[in-house]
C-alpha positions as CSV (number, residue, x, y, z in Angstrom):
1,M,89.4,67.0,74.1
2,I,88.8,63.5,75.6
3,R,85.1,62.8,75.7
4,V,83.9,60.5,78.6
5,L,80.7,58.7,79.3
6,I,80.2,57.7,83.0
7,A,78.1,54.6,83.7
8,D,77.3,54.1,87.4
9,D,74.0,53.4,89.1
10,Q,74.9,55.8,92.0
11,A,74.1,59.4,91.2
12,L,76.5,60.6,93.9
13,V,79.4,58.6,92.3
14,R,78.6,60.0,88.9
15,A,78.5,63.5,90.2
16,G,81.8,63.2,91.9
17,F,83.5,61.7,88.8
18,R,81.9,64.4,86.6
19,A,83.1,67.2,88.8
20,L,86.7,65.8,88.8
21,L,86.8,65.0,85.0
22,D,85.3,68.3,84.0
23,S,87.9,70.2,86.0
24,A,90.6,68.9,83.7
25,P,91.3,71.1,80.7
26,D,91.6,68.2,78.3
27,I,88.6,66.1,79.4
28,T,84.9,66.6,79.2
29,V,82.0,64.4,80.4
30,V,79.5,64.1,77.5
31,A,76.9,61.8,79.1
32,E,75.9,59.9,82.2
33,A,74.2,56.5,82.4
34,G,72.5,54.9,85.5
35,D,72.4,51.4,84.1
36,G,74.0,49.2,81.5
37,R,71.3,49.5,79.0
38,E,71.4,53.2,79.1
39,A,75.2,53.1,78.8
40,V,74.9,51.1,75.6
41,R,72.3,53.5,74.1
42,L,74.3,56.6,75.1
43,A,77.6,55.1,73.8
44,A,76.0,54.7,70.3
45,A,74.5,58.2,70.5
46,V,77.4,60.3,71.7
47,R,80.4,58.0,70.7
48,P,82.7,58.9,73.6
49,D,86.4,58.2,73.6
50,V,86.3,56.5,77.0
51,V,83.5,54.9,79.0
52,L,84.0,54.6,82.8
53,M,81.8,51.5,83.4
54,D,80.6,50.3,86.8
55,V,80.2,46.5,86.9
56,R,77.2,46.1,89.2
57,M,74.3,48.0,87.7
58,P,70.5,47.3,87.3
59,V,68.8,46.4,84.0
60,L,72.0,45.3,82.4
61,D,75.3,44.8,84.2
62,G,78.6,46.5,83.2
63,L,80.0,43.3,81.8
64,E,77.2,42.7,79.3
65,A,77.2,46.4,78.4
66,T,80.9,46.2,77.7
67,R,80.3,43.2,75.4
68,L,77.6,45.1,73.5
69,I,79.5,48.3,73.1
70,L,82.8,46.6,72.0
71,G,80.9,44.3,69.7
72,D,79.4,47.2,67.8
73,P,81.7,47.9,64.7
74,G,80.5,51.4,64.7
75,L,82.0,51.9,68.2
76,A,85.4,50.5,67.4
77,G,87.2,53.5,68.8
78,V,85.5,53.5,72.2
79,R,87.7,52.4,75.1
80,I,86.1,51.0,78.3
81,V,87.6,51.2,81.8
82,I,85.9,49.0,84.4
83,L,85.1,50.7,87.7
84,T,85.1,48.5,90.8
85,T,85.0,48.8,94.5
86,F,87.7,46.2,94.9
87,D,91.0,46.0,92.9
88,L,90.3,42.4,91.8
89,D,86.6,42.3,91.2
90,E,85.2,38.9,90.2
91,Y,84.0,40.3,86.8
92,I,87.3,42.0,85.8
93,F,88.7,39.0,84.2
94,E,85.8,38.5,81.9
95,A,85.7,42.2,81.1
96,L,89.3,42.1,80.1
97,R,88.7,39.1,77.9
98,T,85.8,40.9,76.3
99,G,88.0,43.8,75.4
100,A,88.0,46.3,78.3
101,S,91.2,48.4,78.4
102,G,91.7,48.1,82.1
103,F,90.1,49.0,85.4
104,L,90.1,51.6,88.2
105,V,89.2,51.2,91.8
106,K,86.5,53.7,92.8
107,D,88.6,55.2,95.6
108,T,91.6,55.8,93.4
109,E,93.4,59.1,93.8
110,P,91.9,62.0,91.7
111,E,95.1,62.5,89.7
112,D,95.3,58.8,89.0
113,L,91.8,58.8,87.6
114,L,92.6,61.7,85.3
115,Q,95.8,60.1,84.1
116,G,94.0,56.8,83.7
117,V,91.5,58.3,81.3
118,R,94.3,59.9,79.3
119,V,96.2,56.6,79.1
120,V,93.3,54.7,77.8
121,A,92.2,57.5,75.4
122,R,95.6,57.3,73.7
123,G,95.2,53.6,73.1
124,D,97.2,52.1,76.0
125,A,95.9,49.6,78.6
126,L,95.3,50.8,82.2
127,L,97.3,48.0,83.8
128,S,100.4,48.9,85.7
129,P,103.0,46.1,86.0
130,T,102.3,45.7,89.7
131,V,98.5,45.3,89.1
132,T,99.2,43.1,86.1
133,R,101.2,40.6,88.2
134,R,98.5,40.4,90.8
135,L,95.8,40.1,88.2
136,I,97.5,37.3,86.3
137,A,98.3,35.4,89.5
138,D,94.6,35.3,90.4
139,Y,93.5,34.7,86.8
140,A,96.0,31.8,86.3
141,A,94.7,30.1,89.4
142,R,91.2,29.9,87.9
143,P,90.3,26.7,86.0
144,R,90.0,27.4,82.3
145,R,90.7,25.3,79.3
146,P,93.6,26.8,77.3
147,E,93.0,27.9,73.7
148,P,95.0,26.1,71.0
149,S,98.5,27.5,70.8
150,A,98.1,27.5,67.0
151,R,96.8,31.1,67.5
152,L,100.5,32.0,68.0
153,N,101.8,30.5,64.8
154,G,102.0,33.8,63.0
155,L,104.4,35.2,65.6
156,T,108.2,35.3,65.3
157,D,110.2,33.7,68.1
158,R,111.0,37.2,69.3
159,E,107.4,38.2,69.3
160,R,106.4,35.1,71.3
161,E,109.1,36.0,73.8
162,V,107.8,39.5,74.1
163,V,104.2,38.4,74.6
164,A,105.4,36.0,77.3
165,L,107.2,38.9,79.0
166,V,104.1,41.1,78.8
167,G,102.2,38.2,80.3
168,A,104.6,38.0,83.2
169,G,103.8,41.7,84.0
170,L,106.9,43.4,82.6
171,S,106.7,46.9,81.2
172,N,108.2,47.9,77.9
173,E,111.2,49.3,79.7
174,E,111.7,46.1,81.6
175,I,111.3,44.0,78.4
176,A,113.9,46.2,76.8
177,Q,116.4,45.5,79.6
178,R,115.7,41.8,79.5
179,L,116.2,41.6,75.7
180,V,119.0,44.2,75.6
181,V,117.1,46.4,73.1
182,S,115.8,49.9,73.2
183,P,112.4,50.6,74.7
184,A,111.2,51.8,71.3
185,T,112.2,48.4,69.8
186,A,110.4,46.5,72.6
187,K,107.3,48.7,72.1
188,T,107.4,47.9,68.3
189,H,107.6,44.1,69.0
190,V,104.6,44.4,71.4
191,S,102.6,46.4,68.9
192,R,103.3,44.0,66.0
193,A,102.3,41.0,68.2
194,M,99.0,42.8,69.1
195,V,98.2,43.4,65.4
196,K,99.0,39.8,64.5
197,L,97.0,38.4,67.4
198,R,94.1,40.9,66.8
199,V,93.9,42.1,70.4
200,R,92.8,45.6,71.3
201,D,95.5,46.4,73.8
202,R,98.0,45.2,76.4
203,A,95.3,44.0,78.8
204,Q,94.0,41.4,76.3
205,L,97.6,40.4,75.4
206,V,98.2,39.5,79.1
207,V,95.1,37.3,79.1
208,L,96.0,35.7,75.8
209,A,99.5,34.8,77.1
210,Y,97.9,32.7,79.8
211,E,95.1,31.2,77.8
212,T,97.5,29.9,75.2
213,C,99.9,28.7,77.9
214,L,102.7,30.9,76.5
215,V,103.4,31.8,80.0
216,A,102.6,29.8,83.2
217,P,101.8,30.9,86.7
218,G,104.9,31.8,88.6
219,W,107.0,32.2,85.4
220,T,109.7,34.8,85.9
221,D,112.7,33.7,83.7
């Protein structure tokens, strides 16, 4: 059973999400929070598998709440999905850099919400290739000093290539086609790169690919 904490300052939104999530046989809502501070407290108390985190909340916003939850070693298994009214919220980039596993637009289709919770609960990032391409295009246009590429020194040439392809928004299947390998092999390369780079999931891998200049805006080849 996937255990979910809903953090949103609107009671009606929380009620709607709870009704939908509790209707799934493999998902249950274990707690609700009306602000970021309460979300942090409840995350420590109930240790959910997934937190649906609104960004704009009183007392403590969702971004800071995400930092606190993911910075707690005792909550290492908790995955956070950012909830936003718009599909490219101004806070999403920082949330992904902090370690959030992806984001959902609040008016997403019910089945997409359920599937999104399942995807994140099993350890994957909630970033479709299409969304990733849009996300990185906007992210790359923002002025930010690149991190030293020395962080990539532990990667093999093939792993660097794979990280660049992830950064360009390609799925494992597309990476497999590009490299003429099996999807399982492509997934293995991605997983090894994530372990070496110490990133939680694919979302952070995308951000890192741009921050280290491994891939540049507009890169497709």
